[in-house]
C-alpha positions in Angstrom: -0.1 -0.2 0.2 1.5 3.5 -1.0 1.5 6.1 1.7 0.8 9.5 0.3 2.4 12.2 2.5 1.5 16.1 1.8 3.5 18.8 3.5 1.7 22.2 4.5 3.2 23.8 1.3 1.5 21.2 -0.6 -1.8 21.9 1.0 -1.4 25.6 0.7 -0.4 25.5 -2.9 -4.1 23.9 -3.6 -5.9 26.5 -1.9 -8.2 28.8 -4.0 -6.8 32.3 -4.4 -8.2 34.8 -1.7 -8.5 37.4 -4.4 -10.4 35.0 -6.7 -12.9 34.0 -3.8 -13.6 37.7 -3.2 -14.1 38.2 -6.8 -16.8 35.3 -7.1 -18.5 36.7 -3.8 -18.8 40.2 -5.1 -20.0 38.7 -8.6 -22.7 36.3 -6.8 -23.9 39.1 -4.7 -24.2 41.6 -7.6 -26.1 39.0 -9.4 -28.7 38.0 -7.1 -31.6 40.0 -7.0 -33.5 41.2 -4.0 -36.4 38.9 -3.2 -39.7 41.0 -2.7 -41.6 37.6 -1.6 -39.4 36.9 1.6 -42.5 37.6 3.8 -44.4 34.6 2.3 -41.7 32.1 3.4 -41.9 30.4 -0.1 -38.5 29.8 -1.6 -38.4 31.8 -4.6 -35.7 31.7 -7.4 -34.1 35.3 -8.1 -31.4 36.1 -10.5 -30.2 38.3 -13.0 -31.6 37.8 -16.6 -28.0 37.8 -18.0 -26.7 35.0 -15.7 -29.9 33.0 -16.1 -29.4 33.3 -20.2 -25.9 32.4 -20.0 -26.4 29.4 -18.2 -29.3 28.5 -20.7 -26.9 28.7 -23.4 -24.2 26.7 -21.4 -22.0 29.5 -21.4 -20.6 30.1 -17.9 -18.6 33.2 -16.4 -16.6 33.2 -13.1 -19.3 33.2 -10.4 -22.4 32.3 -12.4 -22.6 29.0 -10.9 -22.5 30.2 -7.6 -25.0 33.0 -8.2 -27.2 30.2 -9.7 -26.9 27.9 -6.5 -27.7 30.9 -4.3 -30.6 32.4 -6.1 -32.5 29.3 -4.6 -32.7 30.8 -1.1 -33.9 28.2 0.7 -31.5 25.5 -0.7 -28.1 24.4 1.1 -25.1 23.6 -1.2 -25.4 19.9 0.0 -29.2 19.9 -0.9 -28.5 21.2 -4.5 -25.7 18.9 -5.1 -27.9 16.2 -3.9 -30.9 17.3 -6.0 -28.7 17.1 -9.1 -27.1 13.9 -8.2 -23.6 15.2 -7.9 -21.1 15.3 -5.0 -20.8 18.7 -2.9 -17.1 18.7 -4.1 -18.2 18.6 -8.0 -20.5 21.7 -7.3 -17.7 23.6 -5.4 -15.4 23.1 -8.5 -18.2 24.5 -10.6 -18.9 27.3 -8.3 -15.2 28.0 -8.0 -14.3 28.0 -11.7 -12.2 25.0 -11.8 -14.5 22.7 -13.7 -17.7 23.5 -15.8 -20.7 21.2 -16.0 -20.8 18.9 -19.1 -23.2 16.4 -20.6 -26.3 15.5 -18.4 -25.3 17.9 -15.5 -25.3 20.8 -18.2 -28.4 19.8 -19.9 -30.2 19.7 -16.3 -28.9 23.3 -15.3 -30.1 24.6 -18.6 -33.6 23.3 -17.7 -33.4 24.3 -14.4 -32.5 27.7 -15.5 -35.6 27.9 -17.6 -38.0 26.3 -14.9 -36.4 26.7 -11.6 -39.7 25.2 -10.0 -38.6 21.7 -11.1 -35.7 21.7 -8.4 -38.0 22.8 -5.7 -40.9 20.9 -6.4 -39.5 17.8 -8.3 -35.7 17.2 -7.6 -35.4 18.3 -3.8 -38.4 15.9 -2.4 -37.0 12.9 -4.8 -33.7 13.4 -3.5 -34.6 13.4 0.0 
């Protein structure tokens, strides 16, 4: 059995850049529209049209996936990943721009951008 040893320098080398994280958070906060229906308690999807359109087209910019997931205000990162049938690590890679969705995942995200109710009413209950 091979033992893998990582030094603290190896671990630090793979950390996301703090400037990139700040840029993604700022983009996400900019792209999420205020929710006027918070008083109802209903989970509501609110995202800028430009971000939604890019996701529908399958053309992602930095921060789009984080803004898309965060637009489902009542859904946690792990809940979103579970509903899509992916790991939390995969979702984090998408959100941090290290990877982009492909194949069936990309098609599902395009569908969710057009019909966000599918996530809230069909995918999350089925995943639970």
